N, C-alpha and C positions, 0 to 999 in steps of 0.2 A: 260327907256333907249330910247334915240333917235338915229335914224340912218339917215344919210344924203345920199340921192340918187338923182342924177341929180340936185344938187343944193338945193333941198328942204328937210327939216328934217321932220321925222314922228316918233311918239312914239311907242315903242314896249314894252309890258309888259311881254309877253311870246312868245318864239319862240322854235320850235321843229325842229331838224335836223335829217334826216336819212342818215347815212353814208353808201354808197354803197360798199366801199372798206376799209378795216382796215388801209390801208396806207393813206387814206384821213383823218384819225382821227387827225393826228398831225398838218396839215395845218388848220384844223377847230379849234383846241385848240389855235393856234397862232392868228387866226382871232378873236376869242372870247376874248383873252387877249388884243388885240388891241382895241376892242370895249369897254372893261371895263376900260382901261386907258383913252380912249377918253371921256367916260362918266364921270369919276372922274374929268377930267380937266374942262369940260364945264358945267356940271350940278351940280357939287358939291356933288352928291350922288354916292355911289358905286354900280355899276352893278355887279351882281353875275351870275354865271352859274354853272351848274352841268352836267357832262357827265357820263351817266350810261354805264360802260364798263363791266358789269357782263357777258354778253354773250361772249365777246372777251376773258375775263379772263377765262371763262369755257373752251373755245376752246383751249386756251394756256395750261391750266392745263391738259386737256385730251391728248394733243400732248406731253407734257412733261412726262406724265405717260406712254404713248406708247413708248417713247424713252427709258425710264428706263426698261420697261418690255420686250422690243424686244429681248435682249440677253437671257432672261430666256425662252421665247417662242422658240427661236432658239435652245437653249440647250435641251429643251424638245423634239423638233422635231428630233434632231440628236440622242438623247437617244432612241426615238421610232425606228429610223432607225437602231440602234444597237441591241435593245432587240428583236424586232419582228422576224427578220431572224434567230437570235440565237435560240429562242424558237421553231420556226417551224422546223428547221433542227434537233434540239435535239429530237423533237417528232418523227422525221422520222428515228431515228437510227435503228429501226427494219427493215425498208425498205432497208437501206444501208447494213445491215447484210445479208438480203436475196439476194440482188444484188451481194454481194461479194461471197456468197456461190454458186451462179449460175455461177461464173467464171468471173464476171466483175472486171476489174483491179481497184486498188485504185484511179488511176488518172481519169479513166472514171467515177467512182462513184462520185468523188469530183466535176468533171466538170458538171455532170448532176444536182447535188444539187445546185451548185453555179450558174449555168446558170438560173435555175428555179427561184431562189431568186432575182438575179440581174434583170432578165426580168420583174418580178413582180414589182420591185422597179421602173424600167424605165416606165412601163405601168402606174403605179400610178402617177408618176410625170407628165407624158404626159397628163393623164386625168385631173389632177389638173390644168395644164397649159391651156388646152382647156376650162375648166370651168371658169377660170379667164378671158380668152380672151372673152368668151361669156358674162360674167358679165360686164366687163368694159375694153375694148381694149385700150383706151387711157391711163388708169392708168398703164397697163402692159408695154406700151412703155416707160413711164416715169421711171418705177422702174425695168426695165429689168436686169440691172446689179446686183441689190440686190437680185432679184429672182433667177438669175443664180447662184449667190454665195450661197444662201440658199439651192437651189436644189443640187448643187455640194457637199455641206457639208453633206446633207442627203444621197446622193448617196455614198459618201466616207464612212460614218458610216455604211451603209448597206453592202457595199463591204467588209469592214474590219471585221464586225461581221460574214458575210457569210464565209469568208476565215477561220476565227478562228473556227467557228462551224463545218465546213466541215472537217477540220483537226482533230478536237477533236472526231468527230463521226467515222471517218474511219482510225484512226491511229492504232487500234488493229487488231489482226488477225481475220479472218472471223468466226472461231468457237467461239472465245471469244465474238464477237459481238452478236451472237445468244443467249448467256447466260445472256445478260444485261436485267434487269427487268425495265419496264417502271414505 
């Protein structure tokens, strides 16, 4: 293959290009197509080229897999937000019974358990946010909307499970609550 530069032609048998940006790949393919057509016209032989895109293809497949698996991971996080407070409050049913026997109202007992779980959820989300900011603050700024949405869904799941569990634990009379076996 011969390439003309500043009026003089020189022969190239092998050339290697490093593409710095994946967006530069398509102009390079156009350039190589032009060179191969030029070579066919003037030299009579066909110039060929091969572009190894395995790394870009791997990155694209990982990105596509992440896009597919993101809703599953989000659902798992929301389910964790649902199940964890539910189990913790159900384990605390004996404490709720003791509080009720001591004269605490249903509303106050419910508020105590709910505030405890919601505050734990908020502290956990805050700790995760601080950890992400320390890890890569630039990425947090780019994905703040999605992180806020995911955190809101997790908090909503935690809140709904907490309300349901608190109502389930404290809906009976105080004497009946003491008779519940763990």
